[in-house]
Rosetta silent file (secondary structure, phi, psi, omega in degrees, C-alpha in Angstrom):
SEQUENCE: MNSLRLLQLLLVFHLAGLTLMAGTTAVSFVSFKRLAKSMTGNIDEVSHDFKMVSGLSGLLILGGILLVSSGVGLLLLTHAYGQLWFQVKMGVVATLPLNGFLFGARQEQKIKQILSAPDGQIHRQLRQPIANLRTFYAIQLFLFLTVVILAVTRLG
SCORE:     score description
SCORE:     0.000 S_00000001
   1 L     0.000  131.109 -179.446   29.254   13.897    6.139 S_00000001
   2 L   -81.091  168.913 -174.281   30.549   12.968    2.721 S_00000001
   3 H   -62.336  -37.207 -179.458   28.352   12.226   -0.286 S_00000001
   4 H   -64.817  -45.692  178.928   28.836    8.463   -0.128 S_00000001
   5 H   -62.909  -41.302  178.169   27.695    8.258    3.506 S_00000001
   6 H   -63.754  -43.167  177.383   24.706   10.490    2.786 S_00000001
   7 H   -59.772  -45.304  179.808   23.778    8.320   -0.207 S_00000001
   8 H   -63.473  -42.912  179.252   24.008    5.176    1.941 S_00000001
   9 H   -63.485  -44.841  178.667   21.905    6.712    4.720 S_00000001
  10 H   -63.649  -38.449  177.768   19.243    7.864    2.258 S_00000001
  11 H   -64.551  -38.975  177.391   19.166    4.400    0.656 S_00000001
  12 H   -62.058  -47.097  178.656   18.638    2.781    4.074 S_00000001
  13 H   -64.040  -38.187 -179.800   15.711    5.110    4.811 S_00000001
  14 H   -64.388  -46.274  178.835   14.359    4.571    1.299 S_00000001
  15 H   -67.784  -35.196  176.359   14.450    0.792    1.630 S_00000001
  16 H   -63.574  -43.287  177.997   12.935    0.982    5.122 S_00000001
  17 H   -63.830  -44.007  178.455   10.047    3.054    3.760 S_00000001
  18 H   -62.381  -42.373  179.647    9.543    0.694    0.837 S_00000001
  19 H   -63.383  -43.909  177.981    9.613   -2.297    3.182 S_00000001
  20 H   -61.453  -45.746 -177.727    7.047   -0.736    5.511 S_00000001
  21 H   -68.857  -49.319 -178.463    4.706    0.152    2.662 S_00000001
  22 H   -68.061  -38.475  178.553    5.027   -3.094    0.704 S_00000001
  23 H   -64.658  -43.552  177.759    4.980   -5.201    3.884 S_00000001
  24 H   -63.253  -39.659  178.359    1.853   -3.486    5.177 S_00000001
  25 H   -65.062  -41.994  178.910    0.209   -3.988    1.795 S_00000001
  26 H   -64.347  -42.296  178.178    1.136   -7.694    1.784 S_00000001
  27 H   -63.827  -41.310  178.455   -0.239   -8.164    5.310 S_00000001
  28 H   -63.852  -41.180  178.192   -3.458   -6.384    4.324 S_00000001
  29 H   -58.546  -48.914 -179.540   -3.794   -8.582    1.233 S_00000001
  30 H   -66.041  -39.767 -178.781   -3.462  -11.756    3.305 S_00000001
  31 H   -65.239  -40.875  178.684   -5.739  -10.387    6.034 S_00000001
  32 H   -71.267  -28.293  174.407   -8.542   -9.551    3.619 S_00000001
  33 H   -66.215  -43.024  177.524   -8.204  -12.995    2.079 S_00000001
  34 H   -65.180  -40.637  179.552   -8.624  -14.454    5.581 S_00000001
  35 H   -62.251  -38.606  178.661  -11.491  -12.067    6.268 S_00000001
  36 H   -64.069  -34.889  179.610  -13.270  -13.247    3.136 S_00000001
  37 H   -74.329  -26.679 -178.298  -13.043  -16.839    4.343 S_00000001
  38 L   -91.768   12.728 -175.691  -14.441  -15.959    7.781 S_00000001
  39 L   -63.235  -24.511 -178.638  -17.500  -14.214    6.333 S_00000001
  40 L   -83.045   -7.091 -178.678  -19.845  -16.980    7.435 S_00000001
  41 L   -82.833 -162.503 -178.812  -18.818  -16.537   11.075 S_00000001
  42 L   -65.378  134.251 -177.648  -19.874  -14.099   13.739 S_00000001
  43 H   -66.280  -27.490  177.538  -20.247  -10.522   12.472 S_00000001
  44 H   -66.812  -36.084  176.594  -18.474   -9.224   15.593 S_00000001
  45 H   -67.123  -41.776  178.457  -15.387  -11.234   14.635 S_00000001
  46 H   -61.835  -44.526  179.295  -15.534   -9.862   11.104 S_00000001
  47 H   -62.813  -43.109  178.743  -15.850   -6.332   12.468 S_00000001
  48 H   -62.754  -46.433  179.502  -12.926   -6.880   14.863 S_00000001
  49 H   -61.551  -40.079  179.047  -10.716   -8.313   12.107 S_00000001
  50 H   -64.057  -41.752  178.770  -11.561   -5.379    9.832 S_00000001
  51 H   -63.979  -37.657  178.179  -10.628   -2.879   12.565 S_00000001
  52 H   -63.266  -45.562 -179.833   -7.311   -4.677   13.101 S_00000001
  53 H   -66.602  -39.872 -179.963   -6.427   -4.508    9.411 S_00000001
  54 H   -64.174  -26.125  179.464   -7.535   -0.871    9.196 S_00000001
  55 L   -69.523  -11.727 -179.834   -5.151   -0.069   12.032 S_00000001
  56 L   -75.994   -9.209 -175.265   -2.191   -0.815    9.780 S_00000001
  57 H   -62.533  -26.307  176.479   -2.632    2.455    7.914 S_00000001
  58 H   -61.586  -40.520  177.130   -0.292    4.219   10.362 S_00000001
  59 H   -66.319  -36.760  178.548    2.588    2.027    9.182 S_00000001
  60 H   -63.636  -42.365  179.005    1.666    2.768    5.587 S_00000001
  61 H   -66.017  -45.018  178.212    1.822    6.514    6.261 S_00000001
  62 H   -59.909  -44.606  177.620    5.159    6.222    8.095 S_00000001
  63 H   -61.735  -40.105  178.633    6.583    4.185    5.221 S_00000001
  64 H   -63.843  -41.824  178.421    5.308    6.751    2.728 S_00000001
  65 H   -63.028  -46.270  177.917    6.930    9.617    4.623 S_00000001
  66 H   -61.622  -43.957 -177.131   10.257    7.760    4.769 S_00000001
  67 H   -64.570  -47.139 -177.748   10.030    6.780    1.113 S_00000001
  68 H   -69.188  -46.413 -177.057    9.180   10.243   -0.215 S_00000001
  69 H   -65.299  -42.869  177.986   11.598   12.207    1.972 S_00000001
  70 H   -70.830  -33.280  177.665   14.535    9.894    1.269 S_00000001
  71 H   -63.536  -39.758  176.549   13.530    9.730   -2.404 S_00000001
  72 H   -64.149  -42.552  177.904   13.732   13.515   -2.683 S_00000001
  73 H   -62.038  -43.451  178.103   17.158   13.403   -1.047 S_00000001
  74 H   -64.486  -38.842  179.034   18.329   10.691   -3.428 S_00000001
  75 H   -62.609  -45.382  179.552   16.977   12.625   -6.375 S_00000001
  76 H   -66.058  -34.151 -177.379   18.855   15.768   -5.361 S_00000001
  77 H   -78.168  -37.209 -173.721   22.041   13.793   -4.732 S_00000001
  78 H  -101.036  -15.438 -178.844   22.028   11.639   -7.889 S_00000001
  79 L    57.042   42.773 -177.409   20.286   13.908  -10.431 S_00000001
  80 H   -84.180   -4.864 -172.050   18.351   10.934  -11.850 S_00000001
  81 H   -61.409  -19.023  179.688   15.259   12.981  -12.754 S_00000001
  82 H   -89.375   -3.743 -175.850   16.183   13.241  -16.461 S_00000001
  83 L   -89.367  142.078 -176.140   16.471    9.505  -16.973 S_00000001
  84 H   -59.339  -45.625 -178.373   13.619    7.543  -18.576 S_00000001
  85 H   -58.339  -37.343 -178.968   13.572    4.744  -15.983 S_00000001
  86 H   -69.857  -41.199  179.880   13.158    7.304  -13.223 S_00000001
  87 H   -65.265  -41.267  177.020   10.304    9.095  -14.963 S_00000001
  88 H   -65.226  -42.752  178.583    8.456    5.817  -15.568 S_00000001
  89 H   -59.949  -42.626 -179.957    9.112    4.777  -11.963 S_00000001
  90 H   -65.577  -33.308  174.921    7.679    8.060  -10.671 S_00000001
  91 H   -63.383  -43.168  178.407    4.553    7.482  -12.764 S_00000001
  92 H   -67.510  -42.253  179.140    4.091    4.073  -11.168 S_00000001
  93 H   -61.518  -40.125  179.052    4.832    5.483   -7.700 S_00000001
  94 H   -65.485  -26.882  179.207    2.211    8.211   -8.230 S_00000001
  95 H   -69.381  -30.167 -177.621   -0.303    5.488   -9.102 S_00000001
  96 H   -59.021  -58.456  179.650    0.056    3.863   -5.662 S_00000001
  97 H   -69.343  -31.093  178.393   -1.551    6.601   -3.516 S_00000001
  98 H   -62.646  -46.045  176.554   -3.941    7.538   -6.313 S_00000001
  99 H   -61.943  -38.621  179.078   -5.201    3.954   -6.451 S_00000001
 100 H   -63.732  -45.701 -178.018   -5.396    3.972   -2.657 S_00000001
 101 H   -73.702  -41.522 -174.446   -7.499    7.110   -2.430 S_00000001
 102 H   -81.450  -30.687 -174.914   -9.736    6.472   -5.430 S_00000001
 103 H  -115.243  -56.965 -175.112  -10.328    2.742   -5.061 S_00000001
 104 H   -62.521  -45.643 -178.435   -9.092    1.284   -1.774 S_00000001
 105 H   -64.349  -36.343  178.567  -10.453    3.986    0.519 S_00000001
 106 H   -64.532  -41.982 -179.988  -13.894    3.782   -1.096 S_00000001
 107 H   -66.704  -40.623  177.831  -14.082    0.046   -0.547 S_00000001
 108 H   -64.244  -38.117  178.141  -13.006    0.392    3.079 S_00000001
 109 H   -64.106  -41.025  177.392  -15.637    3.089    3.587 S_00000001
 110 H   -60.244  -43.463 -179.046  -18.314    0.786    2.143 S_00000001
 111 H   -64.030  -42.568  177.726  -17.270   -1.958    4.548 S_00000001
 112 H   -59.717  -42.746  179.624  -17.428    0.439    7.524 S_00000001
 113 H   -65.108  -41.872  179.921  -20.936    1.514    6.511 S_00000001
 114 H   -65.563  -42.579 -178.856  -22.106   -2.069    6.084 S_00000001
 115 H   -67.669  -27.008 -179.828  -20.650   -3.132    9.437 S_00000001
 116 H   -89.250   -7.972  179.893  -22.329   -0.260   11.253 S_00000001
 117 L   -83.317  144.271 -179.419  -25.758   -0.923    9.695 S_00000001
 118 L   -87.851   45.888 -175.627  -28.278   -3.041   11.653 S_00000001
 119 L   -99.586  144.951  179.587  -29.097   -5.198    8.634 S_00000001
 120 L   -79.642  -11.316 -177.356  -29.386   -8.976    8.666 S_00000001
 121 L   -97.785   26.116 -174.175  -27.869   -9.306    5.176 S_00000001
 122 H   -59.051  -43.585 -177.187  -24.425   -8.031    6.225 S_00000001
 123 H   -59.608  -42.937 -179.563  -22.532  -11.126    5.124 S_00000001
 124 H   -68.245  -39.353 -179.351  -23.910  -10.927    1.597 S_00000001
 125 H   -68.272  -29.047 -177.787  -23.295   -7.163    1.364 S_00000001
 126 H   -78.053  -21.943 -175.244  -19.677   -7.539    2.490 S_00000001
 127 H   -53.401  -51.579 -174.828  -18.696  -10.068   -0.171 S_00000001
 128 H   -68.238  -48.135  179.081  -18.167   -7.618   -3.035 S_00000001
 129 H   -61.862  -35.338  178.581  -16.267   -4.842   -1.187 S_00000001
 130 H   -70.073  -39.918  175.547  -13.958   -7.407    0.417 S_00000001
 131 H   -63.181  -39.588  177.350  -13.335   -9.065   -2.952 S_00000001
 132 H   -62.866  -39.638  179.284  -12.635   -5.615   -4.398 S_00000001
 133 H   -68.344  -35.147  175.807  -10.122   -4.910   -1.636 S_00000001
 134 H   -62.375  -41.819  176.165   -8.340   -8.185   -2.304 S_00000001
 135 H   -63.888  -43.173  178.888   -8.018   -7.119   -5.945 S_00000001
 136 H   -57.141  -49.397 -178.535   -6.884   -3.661   -4.845 S_00000001
 137 H   -67.666  -32.633  175.302   -4.106   -5.040   -2.644 S_00000001
 138 H   -64.393  -41.750  177.319   -2.976   -7.447   -5.392 S_00000001
 139 H   -63.867  -42.611  179.217   -2.689   -4.483   -7.785 S_00000001
 140 H   -60.685  -43.274  178.839   -0.769   -2.493   -5.164 S_00000001
 141 H   -63.337  -39.602  176.312    1.682   -5.384   -4.682 S_00000001
 142 H   -62.331  -40.839  178.416    2.169   -5.607   -8.452 S_00000001
 143 H   -64.854  -40.406  176.650    2.884   -1.857   -8.574 S_00000001
 144 H   -61.874  -43.127  178.167    5.471   -2.184   -5.786 S_00000001
 145 H   -61.500  -40.921  178.431    7.137   -5.016   -7.697 S_00000001
 146 H   -61.888  -42.481  178.436    7.164   -2.879  -10.845 S_00000001
 147 H   -60.637  -45.103 -179.727    8.831   -0.010   -8.947 S_00000001
 148 H   -64.100  -43.956  179.248   11.549   -2.328   -7.648 S_00000001
 149 H   -61.620  -43.816  178.628   12.162   -3.812  -11.105 S_00000001
 150 H   -63.632  -38.902 -179.578   12.421   -0.331  -12.655 S_00000001
 151 H   -68.605  -36.514 -177.734   14.823    0.829   -9.954 S_00000001
 152 H   -78.566  -42.867 -175.323   17.071   -2.211  -10.310 S_00000001
 153 H   -84.541  -26.543  179.770   17.129   -2.523  -14.095 S_00000001
 154 L    48.896   58.248 -178.429   17.078    1.228  -14.888 S_00000001
 155 L   -60.928  150.355  175.407   15.580    0.716  -18.330 S_00000001
 156 L    89.543    0.000    0.000   16.155    3.314  -21.036 S_00000001
């Protein structure tokens, strides 16, 4: 396989990974917005909706694997690691999982704990973590947009 074909194949995998990750994040953002509106309804429905959204994490992981593995291949093929735009882009990319583990996962854990508790004040307790997750997903979408802009414009 020649270098051009390999580059094209890696770009396809890279874009597929980015699409899976950004698409899953966008769906989660919309779903948590919907979940926030349904907070006055039946707690079983809220719990079911939360489990459905949480099930999307498999797609996020698959997208991440595709994105990182193809990104390493592209890096080795193009030698872009010394360029400023690439270094800034990698900083933003590193922020995505860091934000996910430090902020998003904590909020999801809080929601799981609240939903499993036999408390009558569940709706009130869920408001803040769900609002936090909506903010989290908005930040994640902004970071994805920043990565795309840096990759296309190649600043520096």
